[in-house]
C-alpha positions as CSV (number, residue, x, y, z in Angstrom):
1,Q,99.7,92.3,86.3
2,V,99.3,91.0,89.8
3,T,100.1,93.4,92.7
4,L,99.7,93.0,96.4
5,V,98.6,96.2,98.0
6,E,99.5,96.7,101.7
7,S,98.4,99.1,104.2
8,G,98.3,99.6,108.0
9,G,101.9,100.1,108.8
10,G,103.2,103.0,110.8
11,L,104.6,104.2,114.2
12,V,102.7,102.9,117.2
13,Q,103.4,103.4,120.9
14,S,104.3,100.1,122.8
15,G,101.2,98.6,124.1
16,G,99.0,99.8,121.2
17,S,97.5,97.9,118.3
18,L,97.5,98.1,114.6
19,T,96.2,96.1,111.8
20,L,98.0,95.3,108.6
21,S,95.8,94.5,105.4
22,C,96.7,93.2,102.1
23,S,94.7,92.6,98.9
24,V,95.5,91.3,95.6
25,S,95.0,93.7,92.7
26,G,95.1,92.8,89.0
27,G,95.2,89.4,87.6
28,P,94.6,86.7,86.6
29,F,95.5,84.7,89.6
30,T,94.4,81.8,91.8
31,I,95.4,82.0,95.4
32,Y,96.9,78.9,96.9
33,A,98.6,80.5,99.8
34,M,98.7,84.0,101.3
35,G,99.9,85.7,104.4
36,W,102.7,87.8,106.0
37,Y,106.4,87.7,106.4
38,R,108.5,90.2,108.3
39,Q,112.0,91.3,108.2
40,P,113.4,92.9,111.3
41,L,116.5,95.2,110.7
42,G,119.6,93.0,110.3
43,Q,117.6,89.8,110.4
44,Q,116.3,87.3,107.7
45,R,112.9,87.6,106.4
46,E,110.6,85.1,108.4
47,M,107.0,83.8,108.1
48,V,104.4,85.4,110.5
49,A,101.2,84.1,109.5
50,L,100.0,82.1,106.4
51,Y,97.0,80.3,105.2
52,V,97.0,77.6,102.6
53,N,94.2,76.7,100.2
54,G,92.0,74.2,102.0
55,G,91.6,76.1,105.3
56,S,95.0,75.4,106.9
57,T,96.5,78.5,108.7
58,F,99.9,78.8,110.4
59,L,101.1,81.1,113.1
60,P,104.5,80.6,115.0
61,D,104.6,79.9,118.6
62,G,104.9,83.1,120.7
63,L,102.8,85.1,118.5
64,E,99.4,83.7,118.8
65,D,98.6,85.5,122.1
66,R,99.0,88.9,120.5
67,Y,98.7,88.3,116.7
68,T,95.3,87.6,115.0
69,F,95.2,86.4,111.4
70,S,92.2,86.6,109.2
71,R,91.3,86.2,105.6
72,D,88.6,87.8,103.5
73,D,88.0,85.5,100.4
74,A,85.4,87.9,98.8
75,R,88.1,90.6,98.6
76,N,91.2,88.4,98.1
77,A,92.5,89.9,101.2
78,V,94.3,88.9,104.4
79,A,94.7,91.1,107.6
80,L,97.1,90.8,110.5
81,R,96.1,92.5,113.8
82,I,98.9,93.0,116.4
83,D,97.9,93.8,119.9
84,D,100.0,95.0,122.7
85,L,102.7,95.9,120.4
86,Q,106.2,95.5,121.7
87,V,109.6,96.6,120.4
88,E,110.4,93.3,119.0
89,D,107.4,93.5,116.7
90,A,109.1,96.3,114.7
91,A,109.9,95.2,111.2
92,V,109.1,95.6,107.6
93,Y,106.1,93.4,107.0
94,F,105.6,91.9,103.5
95,C,102.5,90.4,102.1
96,Y,102.9,87.3,100.3
97,M,100.8,85.3,97.8
98,D,101.5,82.0,96.1
99,D,99.8,81.2,92.9
100,R,100.4,77.6,92.3
101,E,98.1,77.3,89.3
102,Y,100.1,79.9,87.4
103,G,103.4,79.0,89.0
104,R,104.2,82.3,90.6
105,T,104.8,83.9,93.8
106,Y,104.1,87.6,94.7
107,W,105.5,89.9,97.3
108,G,104.2,93.4,98.5
109,K,106.7,96.1,98.6
110,G,106.5,96.0,102.3
111,T,105.1,98.3,105.1
112,L,107.1,99.4,108.0
113,V,106.0,98.8,111.5
114,S,107.7,100.9,114.1
115,V,107.3,100.7,117.9
116,S,108.0,103.4,120.3
117,S,108.8,102.5,123.9
């Protein structure tokens, strides 16, 4: 019933920018946490950006200079803007949502970000 709809991935030249967007479709749901994970080829999936109900947001060290994480409560959506794209940014990015009230977690199907150098 609940689906995370992702968009914004693609092939971008190094130094360029893109914005990943994710919104929740269907329901019912209550968002406790929502954000982005990524999985580079041959590596484990890792958290990129996450907000938790109550206003807390998380962004790993080393990403804050080029990554901008935002949320749109009215649209049940989150976005991740990546500036000055580098090869190391390339990965499959997955939208994530935690619904604590209903005891469920949800993942988007993943959107591929490729960077050409």
